N, C-alpha and C positions, 0 to 999 in steps of 0.2 A: 275327785280322786286324782285327776291329772295335775292338780295344783299341790299334791302331796298330803291331802287330808284323808283320814279314814272316814268313809261315808256309810251311814246306815239309812236304808230306804225301806221302811216297813210297809207291809200291806195294812193300811189303816182300816180297811174293811174286813179284817180277819173274822169279825163276828158274823159276817154275812156270807163270805165265800172266799175261795182261793182264785187267783188269776187263772184263766182270763175271766174277768168279772162281767163282761158283755159277750154274748154269743151271737150278736148281730151288730151291724154298723151303727155307731153312735151318731146321732144327729141332734144337736142341741135345739131345744124347742119342740122336737117331735114327741108326741105323747108317750110312745114306748120307751124312748131314751129317758125322758124326765121321770117316768114311773120307776125305772131301774135305779136312777140316781137317788130317788126318795127311799127306795128299799135299802140301798147301801148306806145312806146317811142316817136313817132312822135310829139305829143304836149308837150313833156317834155324837151324843150330846156333850155339852161342856164338861160335865163331871167325868165322863168316859175319856174325853180328850186329855184332861189333866192327869188322870190316873195313868193312861197309856204313855203320855209324854214323860212322866217321871220314870216309868219302867224302861222306856227306850233309852233315856239318858243313863240310867243305872246299868243297863245291859251293856251299852257301848263302853262305858267307863271301866267295866270289869274285864274287858278283853285284853289279853296280853299284848296285842299289837297296838294298843292305844296308850299314849302317855297320860299322866294324871293331871294334865293342865286343863285350862278352860276349853269350852266348846262353843260352837255356833250352831244355829238352826235356820233352815229356810223353808218357807211354805209357798205353794202356788195355789191359786183359786181358794177353795175352802180350807186348805191347810195353812193359809196365811193366819187364820184363827189359831191353829195348832202351834204355829211358831211363837205367837205372843204368849199363849198359855204355857208352852214349854219353858220359856224364859221366866215366867211367873212361878212355876212350881219348882224350878231348880235355879234360883237367882244366884247362888254361890258358884254354879258351874257354867251356866250359859251367859256368855259375855257379848254375844252378837246374835241378833235375830232379824231376818229379812222376810218380807212378804211381797210377792209379785202377783199382780191382778187378783189380790185377795178380796174375797167377798164378805159382806156383812160384818166388817170390822168395827163399825159403830152402828148400833141399833138402839131402840128403846126397850129391848128385852132386858129382864133382870140379870141375865148372864151374858150380856154383850161383851165381846172380847176386850173392848177398851176399858172395862171396869177392872181388868186384871193389871192394868198399868202400875198401880201403887206397889205391887209386889215385884215389879221388873227392875233389874239393875243393869241390864244389857244395853248396848248401843243398838238402836233400832233403825231399820230402813224399810220404807214402804214405796213400792213402784206401782202406781195405779194405772188402769186402762182408761181410755176416754169413753164417754157415753156407756158406762158399765151399769147395767141394771142391778147387779149384785153389790155395787159400791158406787152409787151416783155422786155427782159433784157435791151435793149438800152433805152427804155422809162423810166424804173426804174432808170437807171443811170442818165438820164437827169433830172428826178424829184429830185433825190438826190442832184444834182448840184444846182437846183433851191431852194431846201430847205436850203442848205448851204448859198446861197446868201440871202435868206430871213432872216436868222439869229435867228429865234425863236427856241424854244425847240421842238425837234422831234426825233423820232426813225423810221427807215425804214429798213425792213428786208425781205428776201425771206425765206419762210417756206420750208425746205427741203422735197422733195417728195410730196408736196401738190399741187394738180392741181386746176385750177380755180373752185370755188364752194366747196372747201374742208370743209367748215364749215356747210354745209346744210345736216342734218342727213338723209333725204330721197333721197339725190342726189347720183348719181353714183360715183362722185369723192370724196365723204365723206371720211375724214381721221380723225378718232376719236382722236388719239393722238394729231395731230396738231390742231384739232378743240378745244380740251380742253386747249391746250397751248394758242390758240388765245383768248379764253374766259378769261384765267388767265391774259393775257397781258391787255385785256380790263378792267378787274376789278382793276388791279394795276394802270392803267392810271386814272380811275375815282376816286379811293380812294386817289390817290396822290394829286388831285386838288379839289375834292368836299367835302372831309370830314376833 
């Protein structure tokens, strides 16, 4: 918003609850935290993500304060998947999509996010974490091959020393230098196609 963009940040877990979504301190890897994440993610499958993504874009485009030009989308962690799917469901509207420490962007599942690439026309950016169990080096390599085969404009890089969640200021893996670099990459991407 400080860069002059209208920003929509929906509660993607609206099917499960309203914020606050955790009534206890989150600790990744802890059974209670992981169980709650599973509850939140359960209803948010690929079809629901794509349906919601289209609705979010349409809602934002209908606002009087929003011009009728192109849009960009960004996702962090599991919403990196949503960013790709948003670009796929509204290819005429979404011209930039970014994912930071996105997880499971390339899997063997029949609805893996990388399979949506043929529908994407946006410029893409992927900022990966190091040693990320949700997006290991092998998956990053496979995603990069898929991106090459797709043939669109993209950049995909691993942030040195940045662990999964490095962009979240109140998170344990927060890396200020790399978070600022990620924000700079995002603003460059958006400025390159939206202004």
